C-alpha positions as CSV (number, residue, x, y, z in Angstrom):
1,X,-75.1,-22.2,-92.4
2,X,-75.2,-25.9,-93.4
3,X,-73.9,-28.3,-90.8
4,X,-74.2,-25.8,-87.9
5,X,-76.1,-26.9,-84.8
6,X,-77.1,-24.4,-82.1
7,X,-78.5,-25.0,-78.6
8,X,-81.9,-24.0,-79.9
9,X,-81.8,-26.9,-82.4
10,X,-81.1,-29.5,-79.7
11,X,-83.8,-31.9,-78.9
12,X,-85.3,-31.6,-75.3
13,X,-84.0,-35.1,-74.4
14,X,-80.5,-34.3,-75.5
15,X,-80.7,-31.0,-73.7
16,X,-81.7,-32.7,-70.5
17,X,-78.8,-35.2,-70.9
18,X,-76.4,-32.3,-71.5
19,X,-77.7,-30.4,-68.4
20,X,-77.5,-33.6,-66.3
21,X,-73.9,-34.1,-67.5
22,X,-73.0,-30.6,-66.5
23,X,-74.6,-31.1,-63.0
24,X,-72.6,-34.2,-62.3
25,X,-69.4,-32.7,-63.6
26,X,-69.8,-29.7,-61.3
27,X,-70.4,-32.0,-58.3
28,X,-67.3,-34.1,-59.2
29,X,-65.2,-30.9,-59.4
30,X,-66.4,-29.7,-56.0
31,X,-65.7,-33.2,-54.4
32,X,-62.3,-33.3,-56.1
33,X,-61.4,-29.8,-54.7
34,X,-62.6,-30.8,-51.2
35,X,-60.6,-34.0,-51.3
36,X,-57.5,-32.2,-52.5
37,X,-57.9,-29.7,-49.7
38,X,-58.3,-32.4,-47.1
39,X,-55.2,-34.2,-48.4
40,X,-53.2,-30.9,-48.1
41,X,-54.3,-30.4,-44.5
42,X,-53.4,-34.0,-43.5
43,X,-50.1,-33.7,-45.2
44,X,-49.4,-30.4,-43.5
45,X,-50.1,-32.0,-40.1
46,X,-47.8,-34.9,-40.6
47,X,-44.6,-35.2,-38.5
48,X,-42.5,-34.9,-41.6
49,X,-44.0,-31.6,-42.6
50,X,-42.7,-28.2,-41.8
51,X,-46.1,-27.2,-40.8
52,X,-46.5,-29.4,-37.7
53,X,-46.6,-27.7,-34.3
54,X,-43.1,-27.7,-32.9
55,X,-42.4,-29.1,-29.5
56,X,-41.8,-26.5,-26.8
57,X,-38.4,-25.8,-25.2
58,X,-38.0,-26.0,-21.5
59,X,-34.6,-24.3,-21.2
60,X,-35.9,-21.5,-18.9
61,X,-38.1,-23.7,-16.6
62,X,-37.0,-23.3,-12.9
63,X,-35.9,-26.2,-10.9
64,X,-38.6,-27.9,-8.7
65,X,-39.4,-26.3,-5.4
66,X,-37.4,-27.6,-2.5
67,X,-40.0,-29.0,-0.2
68,X,-37.7,-30.9,2.2
69,X,-38.8,-28.7,5.1
70,X,-42.4,-28.4,4.1
71,X,-45.1,-30.4,5.7
72,X,-47.2,-32.8,3.6
73,X,-50.9,-32.1,4.0
74,X,-53.8,-34.1,2.6
75,X,-56.1,-32.4,0.1
76,X,-58.7,-35.0,-1.1
77,X,-58.9,-38.2,-3.1
78,X,-55.3,-39.1,-2.5
79,X,-53.9,-35.6,-3.5
80,X,-51.4,-34.1,-1.1
81,X,-49.9,-30.6,-1.0
82,X,-46.7,-29.0,0.3
83,X,-46.8,-25.3,1.0
84,X,-43.4,-23.9,0.0
85,X,-44.3,-20.3,0.8
86,X,-47.5,-18.9,2.3
87,X,-49.6,-16.4,0.4
88,X,-51.0,-13.1,1.4
89,X,-54.5,-11.5,1.9
90,X,-57.8,-13.0,2.8
91,X,-59.0,-14.2,-0.6
92,X,-58.7,-17.9,-1.3
93,X,-59.2,-19.7,-4.5
94,X,-62.7,-21.2,-4.9
95,X,-64.1,-23.2,-7.8
96,X,-65.8,-20.3,-9.6
97,X,-62.5,-18.2,-9.7
98,X,-60.2,-17.4,-12.5
99,X,-56.5,-17.3,-11.5
100,X,-53.2,-16.3,-13.1
101,X,-50.2,-18.5,-12.1
102,X,-46.9,-20.0,-13.0
103,X,-47.0,-23.7,-13.2
104,X,-44.8,-26.6,-14.1
105,X,-46.1,-30.2,-14.4
106,X,-43.7,-33.1,-14.2
107,X,-44.1,-36.8,-13.7
108,X,-42.5,-38.7,-10.8
109,X,-39.3,-39.2,-12.8
110,X,-38.9,-35.4,-13.4
111,X,-40.0,-35.3,-17.0
112,X,-41.5,-32.0,-17.8
113,X,-45.0,-32.4,-19.4
114,X,-46.0,-28.7,-19.5
115,X,-44.8,-25.4,-18.0
116,X,-45.9,-21.9,-18.2
117,X,-42.2,-21.0,-18.6
118,X,-41.9,-23.0,-21.8
119,X,-40.5,-21.3,-24.9
120,X,-39.0,-18.6,-22.8
121,X,-42.3,-17.2,-21.4
122,X,-42.0,-15.4,-18.0
123,X,-45.6,-14.1,-17.6
124,X,-48.2,-15.8,-15.5
125,X,-50.9,-17.6,-17.4
126,X,-54.6,-17.2,-16.8
127,X,-56.8,-20.2,-16.0
128,X,-60.4,-20.7,-15.2
129,X,-60.8,-23.4,-12.5
130,X,-64.1,-24.7,-14.0
131,X,-62.2,-25.5,-17.3
132,X,-59.5,-27.5,-15.5
133,X,-60.7,-31.1,-16.0
134,X,-59.0,-34.3,-17.2
135,X,-59.1,-34.5,-21.0
136,X,-60.8,-37.9,-21.4
137,X,-61.6,-37.2,-25.1
138,X,-58.1,-38.0,-26.2
139,X,-58.1,-35.0,-28.5
140,X,-54.5,-34.3,-29.5
141,X,-55.0,-30.9,-31.1
142,X,-52.9,-28.1,-29.6
143,X,-51.2,-30.6,-27.4
144,X,-48.5,-28.3,-26.1
145,X,-50.7,-25.5,-24.6
146,X,-51.9,-25.2,-21.1
147,X,-54.7,-27.7,-21.5
148,X,-52.0,-30.4,-21.4
149,X,-51.6,-29.8,-17.7
150,X,-55.4,-30.0,-16.9
151,X,-56.4,-32.8,-14.5
152,X,-59.0,-33.2,-11.9
153,X,-56.2,-33.3,-9.3
154,X,-54.9,-29.9,-10.3
155,X,-58.4,-28.3,-10.0
156,X,-58.9,-29.8,-6.6
157,X,-55.4,-28.9,-5.4
158,X,-55.8,-25.2,-6.3
159,X,-58.7,-24.7,-3.9
160,X,-57.7,-22.6,-0.9
161,X,-54.6,-21.0,-2.4
162,X,-53.8,-17.4,-1.7
163,X,-52.1,-14.8,-3.9
164,X,-48.3,-15.2,-3.7
165,X,-48.5,-18.7,-2.4
166,X,-46.1,-21.4,-3.7
167,X,-47.5,-24.9,-3.5
168,X,-46.5,-28.3,-4.7
169,X,-49.2,-30.8,-5.5
170,X,-48.7,-34.6,-5.7
171,X,-51.4,-36.1,-7.7
172,X,-52.0,-39.9,-8.0
173,X,-52.8,-41.4,-11.4
174,X,-56.5,-41.7,-10.5
175,X,-56.7,-37.9,-10.3
176,X,-54.3,-37.5,-13.2
177,X,-54.2,-39.2,-16.6
178,X,-55.3,-42.7,-15.8
179,X,-58.7,-42.4,-17.5
180,X,-57.5,-41.0,-20.8
181,X,-57.1,-43.3,-23.8
182,X,-53.7,-44.9,-24.1
183,X,-53.1,-43.6,-27.6
184,X,-54.1,-40.0,-26.8
185,X,-52.2,-37.0,-25.6
186,X,-50.4,-37.6,-22.3
187,X,-51.2,-41.3,-22.8
188,X,-47.6,-42.2,-21.8
189,X,-48.3,-40.7,-18.4
190,X,-51.5,-42.7,-17.6
191,X,-49.8,-44.6,-14.8
192,X,-47.7,-41.8,-13.4
193,X,-47.9,-39.9,-10.2
194,X,-47.8,-36.2,-11.1
195,X,-46.1,-33.2,-9.5
196,X,-47.3,-29.6,-9.9
197,X,-45.1,-26.7,-8.8
198,X,-47.4,-23.7,-8.6
199,X,-47.0,-20.1,-7.8
200,X,-50.3,-18.2,-7.6
201,X,-49.9,-14.6,-9.1
202,X,-53.5,-13.3,-8.5
203,X,-57.1,-14.2,-8.3
204,X,-59.7,-12.5,-10.6
């Protein structure tokens, strides 16, 4: 038919230009979709969005242990402990152990930073001692889970506990959050002395 042009009639140079145009258009579409997805994720994580991680509730967190009659004992590196209640059995926590425990972390003013009792939980929470280190990366993701309580002071202070023991650890800033970036998770507690109220459920 007169005036009709098919792909077969297209000159090689024009065909190359057409193919190159399709290539770049496909790449632009992929980049656009990726940018749109990234924007959606960032928007979902904003504090004004309904998709942000809600702050925990501490309504069921027990009061701090009464340690007025407990003896203060040194642990190491300025960390001290108060044994509220002795544990049972011969096994003691060592660095390679996993433990299940109830724990509440406060600063010296009594502000709760993390608790295994948050959001109404009543079960002990498992921990691996080798994973308990101060988070110096400043990574704020999942900032309300148990990793928020991780410090070198907690790891050192758990050594030697027995099942059923109730212990309070007093951790100086140097063994707490002093080394984390000021704008990161727990940054507001960098200069604070920390208090851990711990009840060891079992060692495994």
